[in-house]
VEXDREN-2710 file (C-alpha; in Angstrom, 1 decimal):
% VEXDREN-2710
k/r/px/py/pz
1/UNK/19.3/13.8/-14.8
2/UNK/16.3/15.9/-14.9
3/UNK/12.6/15.0/-15.4
4/UNK/12.1/17.7/-18.0
5/UNK/14.5/15.7/-20.4
6/UNK/12.1/12.7/-20.4
7/UNK/9.3/15.0/-21.5
8/UNK/11.1/17.1/-24.0
9/UNK/13.4/14.8/-25.8
10/UNK/12.6/11.2/-25.7
11/UNK/15.5/9.6/-27.7
12/UNK/17.9/11.8/-26.0
13/UNK/16.7/10.8/-22.7
14/UNK/16.9/7.0/-23.6
15/UNK/20.5/7.5/-24.8
16/UNK/21.4/9.5/-21.7
17/UNK/19.7/7.0/-19.2
18/UNK/21.3/3.9/-20.8
19/UNK/24.9/5.3/-20.9
20/UNK/25.2/5.1/-17.1
21/UNK/26.7/2.1/-15.6
22/UNK/23.8/1.1/-13.6
23/UNK/20.3/2.5/-14.3
24/UNK/17.3/1.9/-12.1
25/UNK/13.7/2.5/-12.8
26/UNK/11.2/3.1/-9.8
27/UNK/7.6/2.7/-10.4
28/UNK/5.8/5.0/-8.0
29/UNK/6.5/8.2/-6.0
30/UNK/4.7/7.5/-2.8
31/UNK/6.5/6.9/0.6
32/UNK/8.1/3.7/-0.8
33/UNK/9.4/5.2/-4.0
34/UNK/10.5/8.4/-2.3
35/UNK/12.7/6.3/0.1
36/UNK/13.9/4.2/-2.9
37/UNK/14.9/7.2/-4.8
38/UNK/16.7/8.8/-1.8
39/UNK/18.9/5.5/-1.1
40/UNK/19.4/4.3/-4.5
41/UNK/20.3/7.6/-6.4
42/UNK/23.4/8.0/-4.0
43/UNK/25.5/5.7/-6.4
44/UNK/23.2/4.9/-9.5
45/UNK/21.2/6.6/-12.2
46/UNK/17.7/6.6/-11.1
47/UNK/14.4/7.5/-12.6
48/UNK/11.2/7.4/-10.4
49/UNK/7.9/7.8/-12.5
50/UNK/4.4/8.4/-11.1
51/UNK/1.3/8.9/-12.9
52/UNK/0.1/11.8/-10.5
53/UNK/1.5/15.3/-10.8
54/UNK/3.5/15.2/-7.7
55/UNK/4.8/12.9/-5.0
56/UNK/2.8/11.3/-2.3
57/UNK/1.1/8.4/-3.9
58/UNK/-2.0/7.6/-1.7
59/UNK/-1.2/10.6/0.7
60/UNK/-1.6/12.9/-2.1
61/UNK/-5.4/13.8/-2.0
62/UNK/-7.5/14.3/-5.1
63/UNK/-11.1/15.0/-5.7
64/UNK/-11.3/13.4/-9.2
65/UNK/-13.1/10.0/-9.2
66/UNK/-14.5/7.8/-11.8
67/UNK/-17.5/9.9/-12.0
68/UNK/-16.1/13.4/-12.6
69/UNK/-13.1/12.7/-14.5
70/UNK/-12.8/14.8/-17.6
71/UNK/-11.7/12.0/-20.0
72/UNK/-11.6/8.6/-18.1
73/UNK/-11.3/6.4/-21.0
74/UNK/-8.0/8.1/-22.1
75/UNK/-6.6/8.0/-18.5
76/UNK/-3.6/5.5/-18.5
77/UNK/-4.1/4.1/-15.0
78/UNK/-7.9/3.5/-15.6
79/UNK/-7.1/1.9/-18.9
80/UNK/-4.6/-0.6/-17.2
81/UNK/-6.1/-1.1/-13.8
82/UNK/-9.8/-0.5/-14.4
83/UNK/-10.1/1.9/-11.5
84/UNK/-8.4/5.3/-10.9
85/UNK/-5.2/5.6/-8.7
86/UNK/-6.3/5.8/-5.1
87/UNK/-5.9/8.6/-2.6
88/UNK/-6.8/8.6/0.9
89/UNK/-10.0/10.1/2.0
90/UNK/-10.1/13.6/3.6
91/UNK/-8.9/14.1/7.3
92/UNK/-7.5/10.4/7.5
93/UNK/-5.5/10.1/10.7
94/UNK/-2.6/7.8/10.6
95/UNK/-2.6/4.7/12.7
96/UNK/1.0/5.0/13.7
97/UNK/2.4/7.6/15.9
98/UNK/5.0/9.9/14.8
99/UNK/8.1/7.9/15.9
100/UNK/6.8/5.1/13.8
101/UNK/5.8/7.3/10.8
102/UNK/9.2/9.4/10.2
103/UNK/12.3/8.3/8.5
104/UNK/15.9/8.2/9.6
105/UNK/17.4/11.4/10.6
106/UNK/14.2/13.4/9.8
107/UNK/11.8/14.0/12.7
108/UNK/8.5/15.6/11.7
109/UNK/7.5/19.0/12.9
110/UNK/6.9/19.2/16.7
111/UNK/3.7/21.1/15.9
112/UNK/2.2/18.0/14.1
113/UNK/-0.1/15.7/16.1
114/UNK/1.1/12.6/17.6
115/UNK/-1.0/10.8/15.1
116/UNK/-0.7/13.0/12.1
117/UNK/-3.5/13.7/9.8
118/UNK/-2.9/12.9/6.1
119/UNK/-2.2/16.5/5.1
120/UNK/0.5/16.7/7.8
121/UNK/2.2/13.5/6.7
122/UNK/1.9/14.7/3.1
123/UNK/3.6/18.0/4.1
124/UNK/6.4/15.9/5.8
125/UNK/7.1/14.0/2.6
126/UNK/7.4/17.2/0.7
127/UNK/10.0/18.4/3.3
128/UNK/11.8/15.2/3.1
129/UNK/11.9/15.3/-0.7
130/UNK/13.2/18.8/-0.6
131/UNK/15.9/18.4/1.8
132/UNK/17.3/15.4/-0.5
133/UNK/16.3/17.0/-3.9
134/UNK/14.5/13.8/-4.8
135/UNK/12.1/15.5/-7.4
136/UNK/15.3/16.0/-9.6
137/UNK/15.0/12.3/-10.2
138/UNK/11.3/12.0/-10.9
139/UNK/9.1/12.3/-13.7
140/UNK/5.3/13.0/-13.0
141/UNK/2.4/12.6/-15.1
142/UNK/4.1/9.6/-16.6
143/UNK/2.6/6.0/-16.6
144/UNK/4.4/2.7/-16.9
145/UNK/2.5/0.8/-19.5
146/UNK/4.8/-2.3/-19.5
147/UNK/8.1/-3.9/-18.1
148/UNK/9.6/-6.8/-19.9
149/UNK/12.7/-8.6/-20.1
150/UNK/14.9/-7.5/-23.1
151/UNK/16.2/-11.0/-23.6
152/UNK/12.7/-12.2/-24.4
153/UNK/12.0/-9.6/-27.2
154/UNK/11.7/-11.0/-30.8
155/UNK/14.1/-9.7/-33.5
156/UNK/11.0/-7.8/-35.0
157/UNK/10.4/-6.1/-31.7
158/UNK/14.0/-5.0/-31.3
159/UNK/14.0/-3.6/-34.9
160/UNK/11.2/-1.2/-34.1
161/UNK/13.4/0.5/-31.5
162/UNK/15.7/3.4/-32.4
163/UNK/18.4/2.3/-29.9
164/UNK/20.4/-0.9/-29.1
165/UNK/19.2/-2.9/-26.1
166/UNK/22.0/-3.1/-23.5
167/UNK/19.9/-3.4/-20.3
168/UNK/18.1/-6.3/-18.6
169/UNK/14.6/-4.5/-18.8
170/UNK/12.8/-2.7/-21.5
171/UNK/10.2/0.0/-20.1
172/UNK/7.3/1.4/-22.0
173/UNK/6.2/5.0/-20.8
174/UNK/3.2/6.8/-21.7
175/UNK/1.4/10.2/-20.8
176/UNK/-0.7/9.4/-17.7
177/UNK/-3.7/11.6/-18.9
178/UNK/-3.6/10.0/-22.3
179/UNK/-2.2/6.4/-22.7
180/UNK/-2.0/6.8/-26.5
181/UNK/0.4/9.8/-26.4
182/UNK/4.1/10.5/-25.6
183/UNK/5.0/6.9/-26.0
184/UNK/8.7/6.4/-25.1
185/UNK/11.0/3.6/-23.9
186/UNK/13.8/3.6/-21.5
187/UNK/16.1/0.7/-20.2
188/UNK/17.0/-0.4/-16.7
189/UNK/19.3/-2.8/-15.0
190/UNK/16.8/-2.9/-12.2
191/UNK/13.3/-2.2/-11.8
192/UNK/11.9/-1.4/-8.2
193/UNK/8.0/-1.8/-8.0
194/UNK/6.6/0.8/-5.6
195/UNK/3.2/1.2/-7.2
196/UNK/1.4/0.4/-3.9
197/UNK/-1.5/-2.2/-3.3
198/UNK/-4.5/0.0/-2.3
199/UNK/-6.1/0.7/-5.8
200/UNK/-7.8/-2.1/-7.0
201/UNK/-10.5/-2.9/-4.6
202/UNK/-11.5/-6.6/-3.7
203/UNK/-15.2/-6.8/-4.0
204/UNK/-16.9/-9.9/-2.5
205/UNK/-18.8/-12.2/-4.8
206/UNK/-22.4/-12.1/-3.2
207/UNK/-25.5/-13.4/-4.6
208/UNK/-28.2/-11.1/-5.8
209/UNK/-26.1/-8.0/-5.1
210/UNK/-27.7/-6.2/-8.1
211/UNK/-31.0/-6.1/-6.4
212/UNK/-29.8/-3.8/-3.5
213/UNK/-31.3/-0.2/-4.0
214/UNK/-29.2/1.8/-1.7
215/UNK/-25.7/3.2/-2.1
216/UNK/-23.1/0.5/-2.2
217/UNK/-19.4/1.4/-2.5
218/UNK/-16.0/0.1/-1.7
219/UNK/-13.7/2.0/0.8
220/UNK/-11.8/2.9/-2.3
221/UNK/-14.5/5.5/-3.0
222/UNK/-15.2/6.9/0.4
223/UNK/-15.1/10.5/0.8
224/UNK/-16.5/13.4/3.0
225/UNK/-19.5/13.7/0.9
226/UNK/-20.8/10.3/2.2
227/UNK/-20.9/11.6/5.6
228/UNK/-24.1/13.5/4.9
229/UNK/-25.5/10.7/2.7
230/UNK/-25.1/8.2/5.6
231/UNK/-26.5/10.6/8.3
232/UNK/-29.8/9.2/9.8
233/UNK/-29.6/6.2/7.8
234/UNK/-28.7/2.5/8.3
235/UNK/-25.2/1.8/7.2
236/UNK/-23.9/-1.7/7.1
237/UNK/-19.9/-1.9/7.0
238/UNK/-18.8/-5.4/5.5
239/UNK/-15.5/-6.0/7.1
240/UNK/-14.0/-5.1/10.3
241/UNK/-10.3/-4.2/9.7
242/UNK/-8.4/-0.8/10.0
243/UNK/-10.5/0.9/7.4
244/UNK/-14.0/-0.2/9.2
245/UNK/-12.5/1.1/12.5
246/UNK/-11.9/4.5/11.0
247/UNK/-15.2/4.9/9.4
248/UNK/-17.0/4.0/12.7
249/UNK/-14.8/6.5/14.5
250/UNK/-15.4/9.2/11.9
251/UNK/-19.1/8.8/11.5
252/UNK/-20.0/8.2/15.4
253/UNK/-17.6/10.5/17.3
254/UNK/-16.6/13.3/15.0
255/UNK/-19.8/14.2/13.2
256/UNK/-22.1/15.8/15.6
257/UNK/-25.6/15.6/14.6
258/UNK/-24.6/14.1/11.2
259/UNK/-24.4/10.4/12.6
260/UNK/-25.9/7.4/10.9
261/UNK/-29.2/6.1/12.8
262/UNK/-27.4/2.8/12.9
263/UNK/-24.1/1.2/11.9
264/UNK/-24.0/-2.8/11.5
265/UNK/-20.4/-4.1/11.2
266/UNK/-20.2/-7.5/9.8
267/UNK/-16.8/-9.5/9.9
268/UNK/-14.6/-12.3/11.2
269/UNK/-15.3/-13.7/14.7
270/UNK/-12.0/-12.8/16.5
271/UNK/-12.1/-9.1/15.4
272/UNK/-15.7/-8.6/16.1
273/UNK/-15.6/-10.3/19.5
274/UNK/-12.5/-7.7/20.3
275/UNK/-14.4/-4.7/19.0
276/UNK/-17.6/-5.7/20.9
277/UNK/-15.7/-5.3/24.2
278/UNK/-14.9/-1.6/23.4
279/UNK/-15.4/1.0/26.3
280/UNK/-15.3/3.7/23.6
281/UNK/-18.8/2.9/22.3
282/UNK/-20.8/1.9/25.3
283/UNK/-23.6/4.2/24.8
284/UNK/-23.8/3.6/21.1
285/UNK/-23.9/-0.3/21.4
286/UNK/-26.5/0.1/24.3
287/UNK/-28.9/2.0/22.0
288/UNK/-28.0/-0.3/19.1
289/UNK/-26.8/2.6/17.0
290/UNK/-23.7/0.3/16.8
291/UNK/-24.1/-3.3/16.3
292/UNK/-21.5/-6.0/15.7
293/UNK/-22.4/-9.4/14.1
294/UNK/-19.9/-12.3/13.2
295/UNK/-20.2/-13.9/9.9
296/UNK/-20.2/-13.5/6.1
297/UNK/-22.9/-12.1/3.8
298/UNK/-24.3/-14.9/2.0
299/UNK/-26.7/-13.1/-0.3
300/UNK/-29.1/-10.2/-0.9
301/UNK/-32.6/-11.1/0.3
302/UNK/-34.2/-7.9/-1.0
303/UNK/-33.6/-4.3/-2.1
304/UNK/-32.9/-3.6/1.5
305/UNK/-31.8/-6.7/3.4
306/UNK/-29.1/-9.3/3.4
307/UNK/-28.7/-12.9/4.7
308/UNK/-25.8/-14.0/6.8
309/UNK/-24.2/-17.4/6.6
310/UNK/-25.4/-17.9/10.1
311/UNK/-29.0/-17.7/9.0
312/UNK/-29.6/-14.2/10.4
313/UNK/-31.2/-11.6/8.2
314/UNK/-30.0/-7.8/8.6
315/UNK/-32.8/-5.7/7.4
316/UNK/-33.8/-2.1/6.6
317/UNK/-30.3/-1.2/5.2
318/UNK/-29.9/1.9/3.4
319/UNK/-26.2/2.1/2.5
320/UNK/-23.6/-0.5/2.3
321/UNK/-19.7/0.2/2.6
322/UNK/-17.3/-2.7/1.6
323/UNK/-14.3/-2.6/3.8
324/UNK/-13.0/-5.8/2.1
325/UNK/-9.4/-4.9/1.2
326/UNK/-7.6/-4.5/-2.1
327/UNK/-5.8/-6.8/-4.5
328/UNK/-2.4/-6.7/-5.9
329/UNK/-2.1/-5.5/-9.5
330/UNK/0.8/-5.2/-11.7
331/UNK/-0.7/-4.7/-15.2
332/UNK/2.8/-3.7/-16.5
333/UNK/4.1/-7.0/-15.7
334/UNK/1.1/-9.0/-16.3
335/UNK/0.9/-7.9/-20.0
336/UNK/4.3/-9.9/-20.6
337/UNK/3.7/-12.6/-18.0
338/UNK/3.1/-15.3/-20.7
339/UNK/6.5/-14.7/-21.9
340/UNK/8.7/-13.6/-19.1
341/UNK/7.1/-15.7/-16.5
342/UNK/8.6/-13.7/-13.5
343/UNK/5.8/-14.2/-11.0
344/UNK/2.3/-15.3/-10.3
345/UNK/-0.8/-14.9/-8.1
346/UNK/-1.7/-17.5/-5.6
347/UNK/-5.5/-17.1/-5.1
348/UNK/-8.6/-15.7/-6.9
349/UNK/-8.5/-12.5/-4.6
350/UNK/-4.9/-11.7/-5.9
351/UNK/-3.8/-10.9/-2.4
352/UNK/-0.8/-13.1/-2.4
353/UNK/1.9/-13.4/-5.1
354/UNK/5.4/-14.8/-5.6
355/UNK/7.8/-16.4/-5.5
356/UNK/9.7/-13.7/-3.6
357/UNK/12.9/-13.9/-1.5
358/UNK/12.3/-12.1/1.9
359/UNK/9.2/-10.9/0.4
360/UNK/11.1/-8.5/-1.9
361/UNK/13.1/-10.1/-4.6
362/UNK/11.6/-11.9/-7.4
363/UNK/13.1/-15.3/-7.1
364/UNK/13.0/-15.9/-11.1
365/UNK/14.6/-12.4/-11.7
366/UNK/16.0/-10.8/-8.6
367/UNK/16.7/-7.4/-10.3
368/UNK/12.9/-7.1/-10.1
369/UNK/12.3/-5.9/-6.6
370/UNK/9.0/-5.4/-4.9
371/UNK/8.8/-2.9/-2.0
372/UNK/6.0/-2.0/0.3
373/UNK/4.0/-5.2/-0.3
374/UNK/4.3/-6.4/3.2
375/UNK/1.4/-5.3/5.3
376/UNK/3.1/-4.9/8.8
377/UNK/1.1/-4.3/12.0
378/UNK/2.5/-1.0/13.2
379/UNK/5.8/-0.5/11.4
380/UNK/4.8/0.5/7.9
381/UNK/7.3/3.2/7.2
382/UNK/10.1/1.7/9.1
383/UNK/9.5/-1.5/7.0
384/UNK/9.5/0.6/3.8
385/UNK/12.9/2.2/4.7
386/UNK/14.5/-0.9/5.7
387/UNK/13.4/-2.5/2.3
388/UNK/14.7/0.5/0.4
389/UNK/18.1/0.1/2.2
390/UNK/18.3/-3.5/1.3
391/UNK/17.6/-2.7/-2.3
392/UNK/20.2/-0.1/-2.3
393/UNK/22.8/-2.5/-0.6
394/UNK/22.1/-5.2/-3.2
395/UNK/22.2/-2.9/-6.2
396/UNK/25.4/-1.5/-4.9
397/UNK/26.8/-4.9/-4.5
398/UNK/27.3/-4.6/-0.8
399/UNK/25.3/-7.7/-0.3
400/UNK/24.9/-10.9/-2.2
401/UNK/21.7/-12.7/-2.7
402/UNK/21.7/-16.6/-2.4
403/UNK/21.4/-18.9/-5.5
404/UNK/18.0/-19.4/-7.3
405/UNK/17.6/-22.7/-5.8
406/UNK/18.3/-21.4/-2.4
407/UNK/16.0/-18.4/-2.7
408/UNK/13.1/-20.8/-4.0
409/UNK/13.6/-22.9/-1.0
410/UNK/13.5/-20.0/1.3
411/UNK/10.2/-18.8/-0.4
412/UNK/8.8/-22.3/-0.2
413/UNK/9.3/-22.6/3.3
414/UNK/7.7/-18.9/4.0
415/UNK/4.8/-19.7/1.9
416/UNK/4.1/-23.1/3.5
417/UNK/4.2/-21.4/6.9
418/UNK/1.6/-18.9/5.8
419/UNK/-0.6/-21.6/4.3
420/UNK/-0.9/-23.1/7.9
421/UNK/-2.9/-20.1/8.7
422/UNK/-5.0/-19.8/5.4
423/UNK/-4.9/-22.5/2.8
424/UNK/-4.9/-19.9/-0.1
425/UNK/-1.7/-18.2/1.2
426/UNK/-3.5/-14.8/1.8
427/UNK/-1.5/-14.2/5.0
428/UNK/2.0/-14.5/3.2
429/UNK/2.4/-10.8/2.7
430/UNK/1.0/-9.9/6.3
431/UNK/2.4/-9.9/9.6
432/UNK/0.7/-10.6/12.6
433/UNK/0.4/-10.1/16.4
434/UNK/0.3/-13.7/17.3
435/UNK/3.9/-14.5/18.6
436/UNK/3.7/-17.9/17.1
437/UNK/3.2/-16.4/13.6
438/UNK/5.1/-14.2/11.2
439/UNK/5.5/-11.0/13.3
440/UNK/6.9/-7.7/12.8
441/UNK/9.8/-8.5/14.9
442/UNK/10.6/-11.7/12.9
443/UNK/10.4/-9.8/9.6
444/UNK/12.9/-7.2/11.0
445/UNK/15.1/-9.8/12.2
446/UNK/15.1/-11.5/8.7
447/UNK/15.7/-8.2/6.8
448/UNK/18.5/-7.2/9.3
449/UNK/20.5/-10.4/8.6
450/UNK/20.3/-9.7/4.8
451/UNK/21.1/-6.0/5.1
452/UNK/24.4/-6.8/7.2
453/UNK/24.4/-3.5/9.1
454/UNK/23.8/-2.8/12.9
455/UNK/20.0/-2.9/14.2
456/UNK/18.8/0.6/15.5
457/UNK/18.5/-0.8/19.1
458/UNK/17.0/2.5/20.4
459/UNK/14.2/2.5/17.7
460/UNK/13.3/-1.3/18.4
461/UNK/13.3/-0.7/22.1
462/UNK/10.7/2.2/21.7
463/UNK/8.6/0.0/19.5
464/UNK/8.9/-3.2/21.7
465/UNK/8.4/-1.6/25.1
466/UNK/6.3/1.5/24.7
467/UNK/4.5/1.7/21.3
468/UNK/3.6/-2.0/20.6
469/UNK/2.4/-3.2/23.8
470/UNK/0.3/0.0/24.4
471/UNK/-1.5/-0.4/20.9
472/UNK/-2.1/-4.2/21.6
473/UNK/-3.7/-3.7/24.7
474/UNK/-5.9/-1.1/23.3
475/UNK/-7.0/-2.8/20.2
476/UNK/-7.3/-6.1/21.7
477/UNK/-9.9/-4.6/23.9
478/UNK/-11.7/-3.0/21.0
479/UNK/-10.4/0.3/22.0
480/UNK/-9.0/1.6/18.6
481/UNK/-10.6/4.9/19.2
482/UNK/-8.3/5.4/22.1
483/UNK/-5.3/5.0/20.1
484/UNK/-5.7/8.2/18.4
485/UNK/-5.5/10.0/21.8
486/UNK/-2.1/8.6/22.8
487/UNK/0.9/10.8/23.2
488/UNK/4.2/9.1/23.5
489/UNK/6.2/12.5/23.8
490/UNK/6.9/12.2/27.5
491/UNK/8.5/8.8/26.7
492/UNK/10.2/9.3/23.2
493/UNK/10.5/13.1/23.0
494/UNK/9.2/15.3/20.2
495/UNK/12.3/15.5/18.0
496/UNK/12.8/11.5/17.8
497/UNK/13.6/9.9/14.4
498/UNK/15.4/6.6/13.7
499/UNK/19.2/6.7/13.5
500/UNK/21.0/7.2/10.3
501/UNK/23.4/4.4/9.3
502/UNK/21.7/1.9/11.4
503/UNK/18.9/-0.6/10.3
END
């Protein structure tokens, strides 16, 4: 199979793709899609599509945005999602060390930093894809406009196709730069959803927001150009998760004279208390260049002030940055949801959905598989690879899933447990550092039981005994900035990678 056949001959491509015994469509060529393609293509006919012009997903930096796009209204991603496909901002440094970022049997270059910058990890993805010839299975500049169950199509809809439906899913593809052009269809037995969940910003609903006269953006739009705009100004960051921590580090420790005059971080109590203990910003906190405040923004008081739910007012604000997370979005499924009824969102913020078995398989249609939706603490890439292994073993009939009723019961139990932490279920797809909650370790154990292959004990030992406790000690004391200076090479070695053939 070659990506050029998709672009040069639509009908021939459909016929060739459907003639294979088992056909799998993978949506997205970021790390998750790359891993899925590597594993699943071994025994199946695979097509991985992505709207960008190369692999990488978020890790492929692009200057283009909603303000400088040459033809925004024709862009397929913007037409479906309402925003452009995300890319990480320049000079982002990973939160995980090299041993937690690399894939099985493929260590990163020893010259790379312990905590790789985005361009280094992107280079790593290119090297990995080249080693396994993964781009032979990929079609770029290609956007998935809809995925529907073939069984639910009407006779009229079927008659409009130029081929017979023989597979479970019918997928409509278009050109990513013009959603009205190069319309074509493929069929698939399984669809693997790897479209990521960092493109559609979650905006807080704050009264009187329209009266604010400064620069107000979401982290989705943060770029280097903002550094100069924020210099010698008062910046409020709403939210105190990893993105907020990164911005504070960038603006206060890496910009020399281009620092804001003041940064006020507003967020949840437990996180703010931890960050306020930091020994990394003693001078900045003493001079009130960096201020932490517990709470939520209730409303905008004036063009340059906000009122917190505590009753306190934050004044003289020049710029606001929302570090308030993202929503899950699957417009290619949502357009047929009224007919196919495969999944549903569980709250207004759309940061939780299901029902999913083991947070992967759609219970109502297990051949629709969601990978990369679980936000782990420090094992993101390892989790992606393990999910890809499970998807491959399921598709290759090496493991079996329980009955629909059993999967639904398993989901109900998982979701009810998440609702004990938050009534709206927002933590269902997140792991925690609290040992009484849903941790990385518990999820790994669940997935390993499903995979039915030996656990990579050496990798787990490194994570549990070296990496994890070091991270936790620093972050619980507000010293996130020190994490990026860690070096585990003396304990792990510079050429470590998880072991091939193990989980």
